[in-house]
KOLTORBA-197346 format. One record per residue (C-alpha): residue number from 1; residue in three letters; x, y, z. Coordinates in steps of 0.5 Angstrom, whole numbers, always signed. Example, Ala and Ser with C-alpha at 12.3 -4.5 7.8 and 13.67 -1.06 7.14 Angstrom:
// residues 2
NODE num residu     u     v     w
NODE   1    ALA   +25    -9   +16
NODE   2    SER   +27    -2   +14
// end
This chain:
// residues 266
NODE num residu     u     v     w
NODE   1    MET   +92   +69   +66
NODE   2    ASN   +92   +69   +59
NODE   3    ARG   +90   +61   +60
NODE   4    ALA   +84   +63   +65
NODE   5    ARG   +81   +68   +60
NODE   6    ALA   +82   +63   +54
NODE   7    ALA   +79   +57   +58
NODE   8    ARG   +73   +63   +60
NODE   9    ARG   +72   +64   +53
NODE  10    THR   +71   +57   +50
NODE  11    ALA   +67   +56   +56
NODE  12    ALA   +62   +61   +53
NODE  13    LEU   +63   +59   +46
NODE  14    ALA   +61   +53   +48
NODE  15    ALA   +55   +55   +52
NODE  16    VAL   +52   +59   +45
NODE  17    LEU   +53   +53   +41
NODE  18    LEU   +49   +49   +46
NODE  19    LEU   +43   +53   +46
NODE  20    ALA   +44   +54   +39
NODE  21    ALA   +43   +47   +37
NODE  22    GLY   +36   +46   +41
NODE  23    CYS   +34   +40   +43
NODE  24    GLY   +37   +34   +40
NODE  25    GLY   +40   +38   +35
NODE  26    ARG   +34   +39   +31
NODE  27    PRO   +30   +46   +30
NODE  28    THR   +25   +47   +35
NODE  29    THR   +23   +51   +41
NODE  30    HIS   +27   +50   +47
NODE  31    HIS   +23   +48   +52
NODE  32    LYS   +25   +47   +60
NODE  33    PRO   +26   +40   +63
NODE  34    GLY   +20   +36   +64
NODE  35    THR   +16   +40   +59
NODE  36    SER   +14   +37   +52
NODE  37    HIS   +15   +39   +45
NODE  38    GLU    +7   +41   +45
NODE  39    GLU    +7   +46   +51
NODE  40    ALA   +13   +49   +49
NODE  41    THR   +11   +51   +42
NODE  42    ALA    +4   +53   +44
NODE  43    GLY    +5   +60   +40
NODE  44    ALA    +5   +56   +34
NODE  45    GLY    -3   +57   +34
NODE  46    ARG    -8   +55   +39
NODE  47    LEU    -6   +48   +43
NODE  48    LEU   -13   +45   +45
NODE  49    THR   -15   +40   +50
NODE  50    GLU   -19   +36   +45
NODE  51    LYS   -15   +29   +43
NODE  52    ASP   -15   +25   +37
NODE  53    ALA   -16   +17   +38
NODE  54    ALA    -9   +16   +39
NODE  55    GLY    -8   +21   +44
NODE  56    HIS    -5   +27   +40
NODE  57    ARG    -8   +34   +42
NODE  58    HIS   -11   +38   +37
NODE  59    ARG    -8   +45   +35
NODE  60    GLU   -11   +50   +32
NODE  61    LEU    -8   +56   +27
NODE  62    PRO   -11   +63   +25
NODE  63    PRO   -16   +63   +19
NODE  64    GLY   -11   +64   +13
NODE  65    GLN    -6   +60   +16
NODE  66    GLU    -8   +54   +16
NODE  67    PRO    -6   +47   +11
NODE  68    SER   -10   +44    +7
NODE  69    VAL    -9   +37    +4
NODE  70    ARG   -14   +33    -2
NODE  71    LEU   -13   +25    -2
NODE  72    THR   -14   +22    -9
NODE  73    ALA   -14   +14   -10
NODE  74    ARG   -12   +10   -16
NODE  75    PRO   -12    +2   -17
NODE  76    ASP    -5    -1   -18
NODE  77    SER    -4    -5   -24
NODE  78    GLU    -1   -10   -21
NODE  79    ASP    -4   -10   -13
NODE  80    GLY    -8    -5    -8
NODE  81    TRP    -8    +2   -10
NODE  82    ASN    -4    +8   -11
NODE  83    LEU    -5   +14    -6
NODE  84    HIS    -4   +21    -8
NODE  85    LEU    -3   +28    -3
NODE  86    THR    -4   +35    -6
NODE  87    LEU    -3   +40    +0
NODE  88    GLY    -4   +47    +1
NODE  89    ARG    +1   +52    +6
NODE  90    PHE    +4   +45    +7
NODE  91    ARG   +11   +42    +7
NODE  92    LEU   +13   +35    +9
NODE  93    THR   +19   +35   +13
NODE  94    PRO   +21   +28   +16
NODE  95    ASP   +28   +31   +18
NODE  96    SER   +24   +35   +23
NODE  97    THR   +19   +30   +26
NODE  98    GLY   +19   +30   +34
NODE  99    SER   +22   +38   +34
NODE 100    GLY   +17   +43   +35
NODE 101    ALA   +11   +45   +31
NODE 102    VAL   +12   +50   +25
NODE 103    PRO    +6   +53   +22
NODE 104    GLY    +6   +49   +15
NODE 105    ARG   +10   +44   +17
NODE 106    GLY    +9   +37   +19
NODE 107    HIS    +7   +30   +16
NODE 108    ALA    +1   +26   +15
NODE 109    ARG    -2   +20   +18
NODE 110    LEU    -6   +15   +14
NODE 111    LEU   -12   +11   +17
NODE 112    VAL   -17    +6   +14
NODE 113    ASP   -24    +6   +17
NODE 114    GLY   -22    +9   +23
NODE 115    LYS   -15    +6   +25
NODE 116    GLU    -8    +9   +24
NODE 117    THR    -5    +5   +19
NODE 118    ALA    +2    +9   +17
NODE 119    ARG    +6   +15   +17
NODE 120    LEU    +6   +19   +10
NODE 121    TYR   +13   +24    +9
NODE 122    GLY   +12   +24    +1
NODE 123    THR    +6   +26    -3
NODE 124    TRP    +5   +18    -6
NODE 125    HIS    +4   +12    -2
NODE 126    HIS    +2    +5    -4
NODE 127    LEU    -3    +2    -1
NODE 128    PRO    -3    -6    -2
NODE 129    ALA   -10   -10    -2
NODE 130    THR    -8   -14    +4
NODE 131    ALA    -7    -7    +9
NODE 132    LEU   -16    -7    +8
NODE 133    PRO   -19   -11   +13
NODE 134    GLY   -24   -16    +9
NODE 135    PRO   -29   -13    +5
NODE 136    GLY   -31    -6    +3
NODE 137    PRO   -33    -1    +2
NODE 138    HIS   -28    +2    +6
NODE 139    ARG   -26   +10    +8
NODE 140    LEU   -19   +12    +8
NODE 141    THR   -17   +18   +11
NODE 142    VAL   -11   +23   +12
NODE 143    ARG   -10   +27   +17
NODE 144    LEU    -4   +33   +18
NODE 145    HIS    +0   +33   +24
NODE 146    ALA    +5   +38   +26
NODE 147    ASP   +12   +36   +27
NODE 148    ASP   +11   +35   +35
NODE 149    HIS    +5   +29   +33
NODE 150    THR    -1   +34   +35
NODE 151    VAL    -6   +34   +30
NODE 152    TRP    -8   +41   +26
NODE 153    VAL   -15   +44   +26
NODE 154    ARG   -19   +49   +23
NODE 155    ASP   -25   +51   +26
NODE 156    GLY   -24   +45   +31
NODE 157    ARG   -24   +40   +26
NODE 158    PRO   -18   +36   +24
NODE 159    VAL   -14   +38   +17
NODE 160    GLN   -16   +32   +13
NODE 161    SER   -18   +29    +7
NODE 162    SER   -22   +22    +5
NODE 163    HIS   -24   +18    +0
NODE 164    THR   -28   +11    +0
NODE 165    LEU   -26    +6    -4
NODE 166    GLY   -31    +2    -8
NODE 167    GLU   -33    -6    -6
NODE 168    GLU   -26    -9    -4
NODE 169    THR   -25   -15    -1
NODE 170    GLY   -18   -14    +1
NODE 171    GLY   -15   -19    -4
NODE 172    LYS   -13   -17   -11
NODE 173    SER   -16   -11   -12
NODE 174    GLY   -20   -14   -19
NODE 175    GLU   -24   -19   -14
NODE 176    LYS   -31   -16   -11
NODE 177    SER   -36   -18    -6
NODE 178    GLY   -41   -13    -9
NODE 179    PRO   -43    -9   -14
NODE 180    PRO   -37    -7   -18
NODE 181    ALA   -36    +1   -17
NODE 182    ARG   -30    +6   -19
NODE 183    THR   -29   +12   -18
NODE 184    VAL   -23   +17   -20
NODE 185    GLU   -22   +24   -18
NODE 186    LEU   -18   +28   -22
NODE 187    THR   -16   +36   -21
NODE 188    VAL   -14   +40   -27
NODE 189    ALA   -10   +47   -26
NODE 190    ASP    -5   +51   -30
NODE 191    GLY    -6   +45   -36
NODE 192    ARG    -4   +40   -31
NODE 193    VAL    -7   +34   -29
NODE 194    THR    -7   +31   -22
NODE 195    PRO    -5   +26   -20
NODE 196    PRO    -1   +25   -27
NODE 197    VAL    -4   +22   -33
NODE 198    GLY    -4   +14   -32
NODE 199    ARG    -9    +8   -34
NODE 200    THR   -15    +7   -30
NODE 201    GLU   -17    -1   -31
NODE 202    VAL   -23    -3   -29
NODE 203    LYS   -27   -10   -31
NODE 204    LYS   -33   -10   -37
NODE 205    GLY   -40    -9   -33
NODE 206    ASP   -37    -4   -27
NODE 207    ARG   -40    +3   -26
NODE 208    VAL   -35    +8   -27
NODE 209    THR   -35   +15   -24
NODE 210    LEU   -30   +20   -26
NODE 211    LYS   -30   +27   -21
NODE 212    VAL   -26   +32   -25
NODE 213    ARG   -25   +39   -22
NODE 214    SER   -22   +44   -27
NODE 215    ASP   -20   +51   -26
NODE 216    ARG   -23   +53   -33
NODE 217    ASP   -30   +52   -37
NODE 218    ASP   -29   +46   -41
NODE 219    THR   -32   +39   -43
NODE 220    LEU   -31   +33   -40
NODE 221    HIS   -30   +27   -45
NODE 222    VAL   -30   +20   -45
NODE 223    HIS   -28   +17   -52
NODE 224    GLY   -31   +11   -55
NODE 225    TYR   -37   +11   -50
NODE 226    ASP   -40   +19   -52
NODE 227    GLU   -40   +21   -45
NODE 228    ALA   -39   +28   -43
NODE 229    LYS   -40   +33   -38
NODE 230    LYS   -40   +40   -38
NODE 231    LEU   -34   +43   -33
NODE 232    THR   -35   +49   -30
NODE 233    ALA   -29   +52   -27
NODE 234    GLY   -28   +51   -19
NODE 235    GLU   -33   +46   -19
NODE 236    THR   -33   +38   -19
NODE 237    ALA   -37   +35   -24
NODE 238    THR   -38   +28   -23
NODE 239    LEU   -40   +23   -30
NODE 240    THR   -43   +17   -28
NODE 241    PHE   -43   +11   -33
NODE 242    THR   -43    +3   -34
NODE 243    ALA   -36    +1   -37
NODE 244    ASP   -39    -4   -43
NODE 245    ARG   -35    -4   -48
NODE 246    THR   -27    -7   -47
NODE 247    GLY   -22    -3   -50
NODE 248    LEU   -17    +3   -48
NODE 249    PHE   -21    +9   -48
NODE 250    GLU   -18   +17   -47
NODE 251    VAL   -21   +21   -42
NODE 252    GLU   -20   +28   -44
NODE 253    THR   -22   +36   -44
NODE 254    HIS   -25   +37   -51
NODE 255    GLY   -23   +46   -50
NODE 256    THR   -16   +45   -47
NODE 257    HIS   -15   +37   -51
NODE 258    LEU   -11   +35   -44
NODE 259    VAL   -12   +27   -43
NODE 260    LEU   -14   +26   -36
NODE 261    THR   -13   +19   -35
NODE 262    GLN   -14   +12   -40
NODE 263    LEU   -19    +8   -38
NODE 264    LEU   -18    +0   -40
NODE 265    VAL   -24    -5   -40
NODE 266    ARG   -22   -12   -40
// end
């Protein structure tokens, strides 16, 4: 009799542990056989009928819960580009990819000229020049996905950010097929610069465009060129000039004396 009771208790405990483990041992919404994660996690936002080019369905969250992403790109000193993601209300969760959708979690996908190129599980990604399909310009897009691979959308549109590279050839990052151009996007918030301060390398004669968004009023200044632009809190200021002098020049804010980037003109 005691052995029978012990066996029943062991079986009950095993059943509880199995339910707690969920599907595949990862945090997810338990679903019946034959039911996809997309259908099982429909409570995590509203699952729409629309799909992206790869067949992933859209998932919309209520206002105030949707995530955000901002993509910036800067040329690498050796090859290609270094991409950086600034995320809002969103956490990259590679360990739970393939499980149920949870608001504020998932991964990102990189598209080059509309074609998916890579999944991103971190905020930094190196894009080699060979990944660019021939002469530019090229449109880079980063799109946020849930763990179940559905696309997070806001007002019916995918949560994504795009950045257009200059006239690149797809070879070395210094080679050009058209009028040389370089765009650098920077954000200043709470005394910090995003992406972190580094060097922006261009050739003499290149057109350089600085796009800076600050959380306070200030003045953008390019030393050595006497180029300046007023910064208004919460707005993006754009400063374009021709790099017609060689050397190393600091780009900074006058009021807070923050170095935003170093412009290396060869």
